Backbone as XML, in Angstrom:
<?xml version="1.0"?>
<chain id="A" units="angstrom">
  <residue number="1" name="MET">
    <atom name="N" x="-22.803" y="-79.793" z="27.934"/>
    <atom name="CA" x="-21.427" y="-79.396" z="28.116"/>
    <atom name="C" x="-20.854" y="-79.922" z="29.432"/>
  </residue>
  <residue number="2" name="VAL">
    <atom name="N" x="-21.674" y="-80.568" z="30.233"/>
    <atom name="CA" x="-21.170" y="-81.129" z="31.489"/>
    <atom name="C" x="-20.072" y="-82.142" z="31.162"/>
  </residue>
  <residue number="3" name="GLY">
    <atom name="N" x="-18.976" y="-82.044" z="31.900"/>
    <atom name="CA" x="-17.841" y="-82.925" z="31.662"/>
    <atom name="C" x="-16.797" y="-82.340" z="30.729"/>
  </residue>
  <residue number="4" name="ARG">
    <atom name="N" x="-17.074" y="-81.170" z="30.164"/>
    <atom name="CA" x="-16.139" y="-80.526" z="29.236"/>
    <atom name="C" x="-15.492" y="-79.312" z="29.879"/>
  </residue>
  <residue number="5" name="MET">
    <atom name="N" x="-14.351" y="-78.901" z="29.328"/>
    <atom name="CA" x="-13.669" y="-77.690" z="29.770"/>
    <atom name="C" x="-14.395" y="-76.483" z="29.183"/>
  </residue>
  <residue number="6" name="ILE">
    <atom name="N" x="-14.666" y="-75.481" z="30.036"/>
    <atom name="CA" x="-15.350" y="-74.272" z="29.580"/>
    <atom name="C" x="-14.613" y="-73.035" z="30.081"/>
  </residue>
  <residue number="7" name="ARG">
    <atom name="N" x="-14.857" y="-71.922" z="29.393"/>
    <atom name="CA" x="-14.379" y="-70.604" z="29.817"/>
    <atom name="C" x="-15.614" y="-69.800" z="30.204"/>
  </residue>
  <residue number="8" name="VAL">
    <atom name="N" x="-15.553" y="-69.132" z="31.360"/>
    <atom name="CA" x="-16.692" y="-68.373" z="31.872"/>
    <atom name="C" x="-16.275" y="-66.924" z="32.070"/>
  </residue>
  <residue number="9" name="GLU">
    <atom name="N" x="-17.085" y="-66.014" z="31.536"/>
    <atom name="CA" x="-16.887" y="-64.581" z="31.774"/>
    <atom name="C" x="-17.928" y="-64.148" z="32.794"/>
  </residue>
  <residue number="10" name="MET">
    <atom name="N" x="-17.458" y="-63.481" z="33.854"/>
    <atom name="CA" x="-18.333" y="-63.062" z="34.941"/>
    <atom name="C" x="-18.576" y="-61.554" z="34.890"/>
  </residue>
  <residue number="11" name="LYS">
    <atom name="N" x="-19.751" y="-61.140" z="35.334"/>
    <atom name="CA" x="-20.127" y="-59.733" z="35.395"/>
    <atom name="C" x="-19.166" y="-58.982" z="36.324"/>
  </residue>
  <residue number="12" name="GLY">
    <atom name="N" x="-18.627" y="-57.846" z="35.852"/>
    <atom name="CA" x="-17.777" y="-57.001" z="36.679"/>
    <atom name="C" x="-16.355" y="-57.494" z="36.858"/>
  </residue>
  <residue number="13" name="GLU">
    <atom name="N" x="-15.958" y="-58.542" z="36.153"/>
    <atom name="CA" x="-14.606" y="-59.103" z="36.278"/>
    <atom name="C" x="-13.861" y="-58.944" z="34.964"/>
  </residue>
  <residue number="14" name="GLU">
    <atom name="N" x="-12.566" y="-58.602" z="35.046"/>
    <atom name="CA" x="-11.762" y="-58.527" z="33.828"/>
    <atom name="C" x="-11.110" y="-59.866" z="33.507"/>
  </residue>
  <residue number="15" name="ASN">
    <atom name="N" x="-11.020" y="-60.750" z="34.490"/>
    <atom name="CA" x="-10.426" y="-62.069" z="34.283"/>
    <atom name="C" x="-11.505" y="-63.087" z="33.941"/>
  </residue>
  <residue number="16" name="ASN">
    <atom name="N" x="-11.112" y="-64.135" z="33.208"/>
    <atom name="CA" x="-12.000" y="-65.242" z="32.880"/>
    <atom name="C" x="-11.642" y="-66.444" z="33.732"/>
  </residue>
  <residue number="17" name="LEU">
    <atom name="N" x="-12.593" y="-67.330" z="33.908"/>
    <atom name="CA" x="-12.377" y="-68.562" z="34.657"/>
    <atom name="C" x="-12.495" y="-69.739" z="33.700"/>
  </residue>
  <residue number="18" name="VAL">
    <atom name="N" x="-11.588" y="-70.688" z="33.831"/>
    <atom name="CA" x="-11.585" y="-71.880" z="32.988"/>
    <atom name="C" x="-11.562" y="-73.093" z="33.901"/>
  </residue>
  <residue number="19" name="GLY">
    <atom name="N" x="-12.421" y="-74.069" z="33.614"/>
    <atom name="CA" x="-12.432" y="-75.292" z="34.406"/>
    <atom name="C" x="-13.344" y="-76.329" z="33.778"/>
  </residue>
  <residue number="20" name="LYS">
    <atom name="N" x="-13.342" y="-77.511" z="34.365"/>
    <atom name="CA" x="-14.204" y="-78.592" z="33.895"/>
    <atom name="C" x="-15.575" y="-78.421" z="34.528"/>
  </residue>
  <residue number="21" name="LEU">
    <atom name="N" x="-16.607" y="-78.338" z="33.696"/>
    <atom name="CA" x="-17.976" y="-78.175" z="34.183"/>
    <atom name="C" x="-18.456" y="-79.491" z="34.781"/>
  </residue>
  <residue number="22" name="GLU">
    <atom name="N" x="-18.657" y="-79.493" z="36.086"/>
    <atom name="CA" x="-19.110" y="-80.694" z="36.795"/>
    <atom name="C" x="-20.629" y="-80.762" z="36.872"/>
  </residue>
  <residue number="23" name="SER">
    <atom name="N" x="-21.280" y="-79.603" z="37.078"/>
    <atom name="CA" x="-22.743" y="-79.595" z="37.160"/>
    <atom name="C" x="-23.264" y="-78.181" z="36.964"/>
  </residue>
  <residue number="24" name="VAL">
    <atom name="N" x="-24.547" y="-78.123" z="36.632"/>
    <atom name="CA" x="-25.259" y="-76.856" z="36.463"/>
    <atom name="C" x="-26.691" y="-77.081" z="36.945"/>
  </residue>
  <residue number="25" name="ASP">
    <atom name="N" x="-27.311" y="-76.028" z="37.506"/>
    <atom name="CA" x="-28.687" y="-76.183" z="37.980"/>
    <atom name="C" x="-29.631" y="-75.269" z="37.199"/>
  </residue>
  <residue number="26" name="ASP">
    <atom name="N" x="-30.889" y="-75.218" z="37.614"/>
    <atom name="CA" x="-31.910" y="-74.430" z="36.917"/>
    <atom name="C" x="-31.633" y="-72.935" z="36.954"/>
  </residue>
  <residue number="27" name="TYR">
    <atom name="N" x="-30.834" y="-72.471" z="37.902"/>
    <atom name="CA" x="-30.499" y="-71.049" z="38.018"/>
    <atom name="C" x="-29.186" y="-70.723" z="37.311"/>
  </residue>
  <residue number="28" name="MET">
    <atom name="N" x="-28.635" y="-71.698" z="36.605"/>
    <atom name="CA" x="-27.367" y="-71.588" z="35.886"/>
    <atom name="C" x="-26.177" y="-71.397" z="36.832"/>
  </residue>
  <residue number="29" name="ASN">
    <atom name="N" x="-26.328" y="-71.830" z="38.098"/>
    <atom name="CA" x="-25.173" y="-71.902" z="38.986"/>
    <atom name="C" x="-24.264" y="-72.993" z="38.444"/>
  </residue>
  <residue number="30" name="LEU">
    <atom name="N" x="-22.963" y="-72.749" z="38.446"/>
    <atom name="CA" x="-22.008" y="-73.668" z="37.847"/>
    <atom name="C" x="-21.049" y="-74.209" z="38.895"/>
  </residue>
  <residue number="31" name="HIS">
    <atom name="N" x="-20.748" y="-75.486" z="38.815"/>
    <atom name="CA" x="-19.696" y="-76.095" z="39.638"/>
    <atom name="C" x="-18.561" y="-76.461" z="38.686"/>
  </residue>
  <residue number="32" name="LEU">
    <atom name="N" x="-17.386" y="-75.836" z="38.882"/>
    <atom name="CA" x="-16.208" y="-76.118" z="38.065"/>
    <atom name="C" x="-15.155" y="-76.806" z="38.918"/>
  </residue>
  <residue number="33" name="SER">
    <atom name="N" x="-14.492" y="-77.794" z="38.341"/>
    <atom name="CA" x="-13.346" y="-78.417" z="39.009"/>
    <atom name="C" x="-12.078" y="-78.008" z="38.273"/>
  </residue>
  <residue number="34" name="ASN">
    <atom name="N" x="-10.959" y="-78.070" z="38.963"/>
    <atom name="CA" x="-9.657" y="-77.684" z="38.398"/>
    <atom name="C" x="-9.717" y="-76.308" z="37.753"/>
  </residue>
  <residue number="35" name="ALA">
    <atom name="N" x="-10.410" y="-75.381" z="38.390"/>
    <atom name="CA" x="-10.599" y="-74.043" z="37.826"/>
    <atom name="C" x="-9.311" y="-73.228" z="37.900"/>
  </residue>
  <residue number="36" name="MET">
    <atom name="N" x="-9.098" y="-72.441" z="36.838"/>
    <atom name="CA" x="-7.957" y="-71.538" z="36.757"/>
    <atom name="C" x="-8.459" y="-70.156" z="36.378"/>
  </residue>
  <residue number="37" name="GLU">
    <atom name="N" x="-7.798" y="-69.139" z="36.867"/>
    <atom name="CA" x="-8.129" y="-67.759" z="36.527"/>
    <atom name="C" x="-7.165" y="-67.293" z="35.441"/>
  </residue>
  <residue number="38" name="TYR">
    <atom name="N" x="-7.705" y="-66.706" z="34.377"/>
    <atom name="CA" x="-6.909" y="-66.223" z="33.251"/>
    <atom name="C" x="-7.104" y="-64.726" z="33.076"/>
  </residue>
  <residue number="39" name="ARG">
    <atom name="N" x="-6.032" y="-64.028" z="32.741"/>
    <atom name="CA" x="-6.093" y="-62.632" z="32.299"/>
    <atom name="C" x="-5.594" y="-62.652" z="30.862"/>
  </residue>
  <residue number="40" name="GLY">
    <atom name="N" x="-6.516" y="-62.486" z="29.906"/>
    <atom name="CA" x="-6.158" y="-62.696" z="28.502"/>
    <atom name="C" x="-5.856" y="-64.172" z="28.300"/>
  </residue>
  <residue number="41" name="ASN">
    <atom name="N" x="-4.671" y="-64.483" z="27.776"/>
    <atom name="CA" x="-4.260" y="-65.882" z="27.601"/>
    <atom name="C" x="-3.262" y="-66.327" z="28.660"/>
  </residue>
  <residue number="42" name="GLU">
    <atom name="N" x="-3.056" y="-65.508" z="29.681"/>
    <atom name="CA" x="-2.070" y="-65.790" z="30.724"/>
    <atom name="C" x="-2.761" y="-66.327" z="31.977"/>
  </residue>
  <residue number="43" name="LYS">
    <atom name="N" x="-2.266" y="-67.464" z="32.486"/>
    <atom name="CA" x="-2.799" y="-68.022" z="33.732"/>
    <atom name="C" x="-2.381" y="-67.133" z="34.892"/>
  </residue>
  <residue number="44" name="VAL">
    <atom name="N" x="-3.348" y="-66.782" z="35.742"/>
    <atom name="CA" x="-3.074" y="-65.947" z="36.909"/>
    <atom name="C" x="-2.885" y="-66.817" z="38.144"/>
  </residue>
  <residue number="45" name="ARG">
    <atom name="N" x="-3.843" y="-67.741" z="38.389"/>
    <atom name="CA" x="-3.737" y="-68.621" z="39.554"/>
    <atom name="C" x="-4.678" y="-69.810" z="39.421"/>
  </residue>
  <residue number="46" name="MET">
    <atom name="N" x="-4.357" y="-70.845" z="40.175"/>
    <atom name="CA" x="-5.176" y="-72.056" z="40.244"/>
    <atom name="C" x="-6.174" y="-71.886" z="41.382"/>
  </residue>
  <residue number="47" name="LEU">
    <atom name="N" x="-7.447" y="-72.193" z="41.115"/>
    <atom name="CA" x="-8.494" y="-72.020" z="42.120"/>
    <atom name="C" x="-9.033" y="-73.346" z="42.654"/>
  </residue>
  <residue number="48" name="GLY">
    <atom name="N" x="-8.911" y="-74.414" z="41.894"/>
    <atom name="CA" x="-9.444" y="-75.710" z="42.328"/>
    <atom name="C" x="-10.936" y="-75.815" z="42.059"/>
  </residue>
  <residue number="49" name="ASP">
    <atom name="N" x="-11.698" y="-76.385" z="42.999"/>
    <atom name="CA" x="-13.153" y="-76.525" z="42.855"/>
    <atom name="C" x="-13.834" y="-75.227" z="43.263"/>
  </residue>
  <residue number="50" name="ILE">
    <atom name="N" x="-14.710" y="-74.717" z="42.390"/>
    <atom name="CA" x="-15.432" y="-73.481" z="42.690"/>
    <atom name="C" x="-16.887" y="-73.609" z="42.265"/>
  </residue>
  <residue number="51" name="VAL">
    <atom name="N" x="-17.736" y="-72.794" z="42.868"/>
    <atom name="CA" x="-19.145" y="-72.677" z="42.488"/>
    <atom name="C" x="-19.379" y="-71.228" z="42.101"/>
  </residue>
  <residue number="52" name="LEU">
    <atom name="N" x="-19.976" y="-71.017" z="40.921"/>
    <atom name="CA" x="-20.246" y="-69.674" z="40.414"/>
    <atom name="C" x="-21.745" y="-69.426" z="40.421"/>
  </residue>
  <residue number="53" name="ARG">
    <atom name="N" x="-22.138" y="-68.277" z="40.913"/>
    <atom name="CA" x="-23.560" y="-67.923" z="40.965"/>
    <atom name="C" x="-24.040" y="-67.542" z="39.560"/>
  </residue>
  <residue number="54" name="GLY">
    <atom name="N" x="-25.117" y="-68.155" z="39.137"/>
    <atom name="CA" x="-25.605" y="-68.010" z="37.771"/>
    <atom name="C" x="-25.947" y="-66.604" z="37.347"/>
  </residue>
  <residue number="55" name="ASN">
    <atom name="N" x="-26.474" y="-65.764" z="38.253"/>
    <atom name="CA" x="-26.884" y="-64.428" z="37.816"/>
    <atom name="C" x="-25.688" y="-63.508" z="37.572"/>
  </residue>
  <residue number="56" name="ASN">
    <atom name="N" x="-24.460" y="-63.956" z="37.873"/>
    <atom name="CA" x="-23.264" y="-63.174" z="37.579"/>
    <atom name="C" x="-22.530" y="-63.659" z="36.334"/>
  </residue>
  <residue number="57" name="VAL">
    <atom name="N" x="-23.043" y="-64.703" z="35.691"/>
    <atom name="CA" x="-22.409" y="-65.258" z="34.497"/>
    <atom name="C" x="-22.877" y="-64.486" z="33.269"/>
  </residue>
  <residue number="58" name="ILE">
    <atom name="N" x="-21.909" y="-64.014" z="32.471"/>
    <atom name="CA" x="-22.222" y="-63.307" z="31.226"/>
    <atom name="C" x="-22.105" y="-64.242" z="30.030"/>
  </residue>
  <residue number="59" name="LEU">
    <atom name="N" x="-21.051" y="-65.067" z="30.008"/>
    <atom name="CA" x="-20.748" y="-65.879" z="28.834"/>
    <atom name="C" x="-20.151" y="-67.211" z="29.256"/>
  </residue>
  <residue number="60" name="ILE">
    <atom name="N" x="-20.584" y="-68.276" z="28.587"/>
    <atom name="CA" x="-19.996" y="-69.605" z="28.755"/>
    <atom name="C" x="-19.638" y="-70.102" z="27.362"/>
  </residue>
  <residue number="61" name="GLN">
    <atom name="N" x="-18.394" y="-70.563" z="27.201"/>
    <atom name="CA" x="-17.994" y="-71.100" z="25.902"/>
    <atom name="C" x="-17.046" y="-72.275" z="26.100"/>
  </residue>
  <residue number="62" name="PRO">
    <atom name="N" x="-17.003" y="-73.203" z="25.130"/>
    <atom name="CA" x="-16.052" y="-74.313" z="25.223"/>
    <atom name="C" x="-14.630" y="-73.766" z="25.248"/>
  </residue>
  <residue number="63" name="PHE">
    <atom name="N" x="-13.741" y="-74.454" z="25.953"/>
    <atom name="CA" x="-12.347" y="-74.016" z="26.056"/>
    <atom name="C" x="-11.431" y="-75.090" z="25.504"/>
  </residue>
  <residue number="64" name="GLU">
    <atom name="N" x="-10.543" y="-74.677" z="24.626"/>
    <atom name="CA" x="-9.515" y="-75.566" z="24.086"/>
    <atom name="C" x="-8.197" y="-74.834" z="24.156"/>
  </residue>
  <residue number="65" name="GLU">
    <atom name="N" x="-7.196" y="-75.485" z="24.770"/>
    <atom name="CA" x="-5.877" y="-74.846" z="24.882"/>
    <atom name="C" x="-5.125" y="-74.962" z="23.593"/>
  </residue>
</chain>
């Protein structure tokens, strides 16, 4: 899925993160570029490049607008 747009659900968060998956490591840490925060189907804010800690990730799925 590297190079594709994904939606990520994080532990303890009501918002989802959407961005292009740039890399992933053995601990499932994720590097997303052009990341956006969504509440439901509504964009909340643009985050840019972010790194997500793998042990807080609940769900990863392909994203299509």
